[in-house]
Residue, then its C-alpha position, 0 to 999 in steps of 0.5 A: x802641416x808645420x811637420x811637414x814644412x819641418x821636414x821639407x825643410x831638414x831635406x833641402x838643408x840636407x842635400x844643399x850641403x856640400x862636401x868639400x870635393x877640392x883634391x889637389x895636384x901630386x905636385x905639392x904646393x906652397x906657400x909663405x906663411x911667415x918670417x921672423x924676425x924681419x930684423x936682426x943683430x948677426x950672430x944673434x938668433x935663429x930665424x923661423x920661416x914657415x911655410x904651408x905646402x898642401x900635396x895630393x900624393x902626401x910623399x912630402x919629404x923622406x927618411x933618408x936624411x942626406x936626402x935632400x928635399x927643401x932648397x934655401x936660397x938665400x938672396x945673397x949667396x951663388x948656392x941655396x942650402x939644402x934641408x932634410x924634410x922627415x916625411x909627412x906621411x908614412x912611405x907606403x901612404x897616398x893620402x892628400x896632405x895640407x899644413x905648415x912646415x916652420x924651417x928654422x935657420x941658423x943666425x943670419x949676418x953680414x957678407x960684406x963691409x957694410x953695417x947691414x944689409x937686407x936680404x930674402x930667400x927664395x923657396x922650393x922642395x921635392x916629394x919622393x916623385x921628383x917634382x918641383x913643389x913652386x918657387x915662392x920668396x919671403x918677406x925680407x929681414x935685415x941684418x946689422x952688424 
């Protein structure tokens, strides 16, 4: 009898476990993770921006170093800076991917005549198919003279 109960419980457990079948869109999706430090002295140190990404067909990044697929816009400036992302998967493959991307930004500086400024970054990325991700805004960072 105990053996029958053990076998029955094993079968129930086996069929009650579901594989995670979450599928991602072929349009990349990004989320803000962190921006460090939260305060800096101008020209003194680099800034580390970390975002997470999900993409259903894995076509983030390009082999051509002259092709910029990441836009980061400092809210104090009129235009975004463009960055190259190396392919995160082999270009011929179509696999679902997710992970984190660390972007190292050069040290910031105060643009105006004050002693400090606060800014945020707006980020978005484009995949090899030309799909733009959602736009996200980072936390703020204070730049001091």
